[in-house]
N, C-alpha and C positions, 0 to 999 in steps of 0.2 A: 604379735601384731595380727596374725592370721585370724585371731578370734575377735578382733576389734569390731569389724563390720558385722560379723555374725550375731553379736549381742544387741544390735540396734533394736530388734523387735522386742527384746526383754525390756529395754529402756522405754520403748513406746508404750508397752503395757503398763509399766510403772506410772508413766505420766498420765495415762488414760484414767487412772484412779484418783488423780489430783483435781480438786475443784478449782482450777485456775483457768482464766481465759486462754492462756497459751496452749493448754493441753489439747483443746479441740482443733487448734490449728496444726499442731505438731503431728497428730495422728491422722489428719485428713489425707485420704488417698483417692478421693473421688475425682477422676480425671475430667469428667464432663463438667463438674462444678468448677474445677480449676480453669478450664478453657473459658467458661462463661465469665469468670472473674478477670481473666487475662484480657478479654475483649472489651471490658468496660472502658468507656471513653475517658481519656485523661483530661482533667480540668483545664479550661482554656488558659487560666493564668499560669499553668505549669508548662504549656506547650513550648514556649520559647526558651526554657531552661535546658541546661545540659542534663544528662542522665544523673550525674553525680549531684548536681544541685536539686534535681527533682526528688531524689531519694534521700537528700541530706546525708550523703555518705562522706565520712572524713577521709583525709589523706592517709591516716595511719590509725590502727587499732591497738590499744593497749589493754592488757588483761592479765590477771594473776590469780592463781588458785593453788593452794597447797593443803594437803591433808595426808597424814601418815607418810607413806613412801611414794606418793604421787604428787608431782609438780607439773602444772600447766601454766605456761606464760605466753604472752604475745606482745611483740613490738613489731607489728606487721604492716607492710605497705598494703593499702586497700586499692586494688586495681579495678577501675571501671572503664568500660569501652566508650568510645565516642559515638559509635554507631548504635542505632536502635536495635534492641534485641528482639528478633522474631520468634515465633513458634512455627516450626515446619514439620511436616510428616517425612519420615525416612523409612527406608527398608534396607536390609542387608544386601550387599553386593558381592559376588564372587569375582575371582580373577579370571578374566577371559584371555584368550590366546594373544590378542593384540597387546594387552597390558603386560603379560608375561614376556612377550618378545621384546618389548621396549626395555623392561627391567633387565632382561638377559643381555641385551646389546650394551647397556650402560655399565653393568656391574661385572659381567663375565667377559664380554668382548670375544677375542679370538682364543682365549684359554681353552685347550682341549678338556672336555668334561665327559665323564662316563655316568651311565644311569645307575641308580641305586634303588632297587625295588625290594619290598619286604616279603614278597611271596615268589615262589619259583615261576619262571616263565613257561609258556606252553611247551616249548621243546623239551625242557627238563621233565615236566609232568608226563608227557607222552612217552618218554624213555622209561619212567617208573612203571607206567601201565604196561608197557611191553615186557618189562622184566618180570612183573608179577604174573602176567598171562603165561609167559614161558615157564615160570616156576610151577604153575598149576599143571601145565601140559607134561612137564618132566617129573612131576611128583617130588619137587625139591622145595616144598614149603618150609621145612624145618630151617633151612638156611636163612630165611627171612623171619623166623620166629612166629609162624602162623600154625595154629593147632589143627586147623581143618581147611578144606577147600572152601566151605561156606564163609569162613572168616576172611579168607583172602579175596573172595568175590565181593564181599561187603566193602573191603578196603579199595578195590578197583572202582566200585561205584562212587566212593568218596573222591577218588582221584579224578574221575571223569567230571564230577561237579567242579572240582578245583580247576580243571582244564578250561572250563567255560568261563571262569572268573579270571584266569591268569592273563597277564599282559603278554604281548608279542615280544617286548623288549626284556632282556635279561640283565641282571647286574653285571656291569663291566662293558656293556654295549655302549657305543658312542651316544652322547646326548646333545641335542641341538636347541633345547628350549621348548620343544613341543610337548604340550600337555598329554598325559596318558589318561585313559578311561578306566576307572575302577568299577567293577561289578560285584555285587554281593548277593549270594544265593542262600536260601535257607536249606534245611536238610532234605526238603522234598525237591529241590532244584528250582524253586520259584524265585524269581528276581525280587529282592526286597529293598534294594537301594543301589544307586549309582553315584559316582562323583568323578571329578577330574583332579589330577595331581601331577606332581613332578618332583623327583628327588635326583639330584645330580651332584657329582663331586669330582675333585681332582686331587689325587694323592700327592702329586708333585708340588702343587701350590697351596694346598689346604683350603681351596675354595669349596664351599657347600651352598647349594641353591635349592630351596625347597618351597613348593606351593601345595597347599591342601585346601580344596574346596569342600564344602559340607555335602553330606549325603542327602538323597531325596527322601529317606525314611522319615516318617512323622511319629513313629513309635520306636522306643529303644529296641535294638536287635541283638539277641544273644548269639554270638558266633562261637563255634567250637574250633579248638585247635587240634591239629592232627600232626603225627610225625611224618617222616618222608614217605612212608608206605601206607598212609591212610588210617592209622590207629589213633583214636581220640586220646588226647593228653591234657585237655583243659578247655576253658571257655574264656571269652572276653565279651565286652559290651560295646556295641556301636551306638553312641548316644544320638539324641536328636540335637542338631546344631544348625546354625544359620551363618552364612557368610564364608569368607575365605581367610586363610592365614599364609603369610609369606615371610621367609627369612633368608638372609644371605650372610655368610660368614667367610672371612678371608683370614686364615691363620689357624694354628692349632690351639687347643684348649688352654695351654699354659700362657698363650699370648693374649687371650681375649676375656679372661675371667674377671673383668671389671664390672661388679654388680652393685657396689655400695655407693650411694649418693653422698659425696663428701660435702659439697656446698654449691650454691648457685653462683654463676659468674655473669658478667655482662659482656656483650660482644666487643666492647671497647677496652676490656682488660688486657693486660699483658700476659705473658706465659706465667702460669701459677708456679710459685716457688717449690711447691710439693713435688712437681713433676721432675725437677732436676734436669739432667741432660737427656732424659728419656722422652720428654714432651716439650719440644721446642716450637711447634706450630702454635700460633696465637688463636684465641677464640674467633677473631675476625676471619682468619684464614680458614678455620674449620667451618664457619658459617658459609663462606664462599664455596667450599667444596660441597656442602649440603645443598645449597641453592642451585648449584650447577647440576647436581644429581637430579633434583626435582625437575629442573627445566628440561634436561635431556630425556627424562623418563615421561614427560608429558603430564606431570602431576602438579606443576606450578599454578595451574588455573584454579585448583581447588584447595591446595595445601600451601601453608607458608611456615617458615621457620619461626618458632615462638620463643623458646627458652634454651639456655645452655647450662650444663652442670659439669663440674669436675667429679669424675667417678674413679673408684679405685678397686683393686682386688682385695680379697680378705686378708692378705698378708701386708697390705699397705705399702707394697713395693712397686706397684705399677699403676699408672694413672692414664686416663683418657678423658675425652670430652663426650658427653651425651647430648645430642641436639634433639629437642622435642619439636615435632612439626604437628600442626593441628589443622583441622578442616575449617574453612572460612565460608560463611554463609551471609550474604548481604553485607559484607565488610565486618562481620562479627565472628569471633573465633570460638570454636569449641575449647573446652578446658583440658589441661594435661591429665591423662589417666594412666600414665605409664606403669605405676606401681600399685594400682587399685586392684584389690581382690574382687573379681566380678563373676566368679563361678562358685556355685554352692558345693563346697568340697564334701559336705556330709550327705549329698544326694547325687550320686553319679548318674541317676536316671533323669534328673531335672533337665528340661530343655535348655540349651546353651546358646546365648547370643552375647558374645563378649563385646566389650567396648572397643571402639576404633582406636588404634594406637599406631603411630608412625614415629619410630625412633631411629636415629643414625648415630653410630659411635665412630669417633674420629681420633686418630693419633698421628704420629709422624709419617706413617705409611699411607695415610689417606683414610677413606671410609673403609672400615674393615667389618662392620656389622650393621645390618639393616633389619629392622623388624616392622612389618606392616600387617596389622591384624584387622580383620573385619571392616573393610571400607564401607562407607555409607553412600547410598544413592538418595538424592534429595527429591522429594515429591512436591506436593502442593504446600503453599504458605497458609497457615491458619491465622496468624496475626503478624502484621508488619511492625506495629508498635504495641508493646505489651505493657499492661498495667501491673506494676510491681509494688511490693510492700516497701515502706520506708526502712532505711537501714536500722533505725532504732528498734524496730520490731524483730528484725533478723538478729541483732545483737542480743536482745533479751532471750530469744530462743537458744542461741549459742551458749549463753551463760548457764542456762538451765540444763542443756543437754550434755555438755562435755564432762562435768563431774559424774553424772549418772552413767554415761557410757563406760568410763574407765574404772569406776567403782565395780561395775559388773564384770569387767574384764580382769580385775584383781580382787576376787572375793575373799581371799585369805588375808585377814587383817594382820596376821602374825608373820606373813611372808617377809623375807629380807630383800626381795627384789625391789630395786629403786627405779622408778620410771619417770622420765622427764620428757615432756612434750613442749617443743619450742615452735610456736606458730610464727612463721616469718612472711606469710603472704595470704591475703584474703582477696579472692577474685570473683568478679561477676562475669559470667559467660554462659555458653551453651553446653548442655549435657544431654546425652541420649538416654531416654527412658523408654521402656517397652509399653505398648498397649497391654493392659493386664490380660493374661491368659493367651497372648499371642506371641509366637516365636519369631515372626517375620514382619511385624508392624510396630513402628515406634514414632517418637517425636523428639526433636531437639527443643529443649525448653530452657529458659533462663534459670540459673542457679547461682548460689553463693557457695564457693568452695573454700575451706579453711585448710591450708597446706601447713604441714609441720614436719620437722625432724624429730624422730623419736629415739631416745637413748635408754637402754635398759642395762642395769648393773646388778650383778649378784655378788655380794661381798664374799660368799664362799668360794668364788673363783670359777664357778661352772661356766659363766659367760660374762662378757663385759663389752661395753662400747658397741652395742648393736645399733646401727644407724639405718633408719628407714625414712624415706621421704614420700609422703602421699597426703591426699586430703583426708583429714581425720573426721571431717563432718561436711556433708553436702546438704544444703537446704534449698528447697524449691523457692525461687525468688518471688513467685506469684502468691503462694498460700502458706509458705513457711514449713511445709511438711518435710520430713527427713527422707532423702533419697537413699535407698539401700541397693548398692551396686550388685549384690548377689541375687537379689530378686529382679532387679532391672527397673524398679519404680519406687 
């Protein structure tokens, strides 16, 4: 599945060579032209129709395709909002201290937490500098494996730079939800980036609370790793990124490893039979817990509970609920992006602005996992009522694209791997795209997303029953172009 989105560009190039009317629409990425098209007035005779009627969108979509070891089928609900879909400008937002404090109070409360930092604190580095200085004075460099005084002095210079970057708080110190400042220096001592972050945990309860805001660097920064006495042992890269990431976990790894989407539920369903005695809370009760968390965190004004899934661990022995919350703009929701691959894994230097995601996992113990990535700040409105393509054109593009995408993802015609794509939901909503060549400017635009469960089976027994749930195709509802989440547009 990780290759599925990455081959979209190959599919687009293939289509660009075809002399069909659809190809020019599919490969179109001119955002200026798209906005002009979106602003075109809607015909007077269509103004009083619902959006579904205006687009002539059906209640369900049926589709079937089979060739070789690939099967794609759809018997899918077609979800169309009642509210008009706008286009709005957005930019990435970091987690400020007020938001972090609210989340801390709701999720951590009075549980004693300790700091967890990935670098030594100032006190520890000062002690190492003192130790090496004394070793030079005493002629005891061999004890610390230095061949010369010059080598030891170079190590002390490295430690002094590290001291300037180091936090005042050390691992194990009490944590109260206060953000720490991270400072990054290059090898000359020049400040190249700063950020704010917080990592805290409780060994007794298994609580972990983490906030990471993006750095200020606008070029990738190569950072060197050193051992405890300033000797270089490797390098790492500080990428260019935008926005913040937050996570909260309550419990150990064995208790929370529910990653597989089993199936979608409704909030009126009873307890799923798969959960047995280990999952007795109902979807409605799980929803109430999530909505209470949003309310007490001050997030309910911008986010609402949208969907609920039954999820399981890889051994199929433990089940939980995953509640998906989405940003709401003018009464219209952004679409679920929980499993979408939105980082270019082949280019670690590519600027990163990941999609906004707010997920809450719930079991009988309550909310035990929260993931809140890259919140959006809403700027000005470009269109309040957007001119959209009729559904018939969107369906024609879908039928052309899906076989091409998966043929390219499975190029070996002799492979025994059997792939099944079961589309169960087609949804019109808002999706964040980047302004091309910008890391911190974007738009929420109307798109059609085709969600599917994907199962792969290898008869040789290497793997079986791999279940992923994600949109397998995202189409711009204005011009029909394919949205590539890895590129952001």
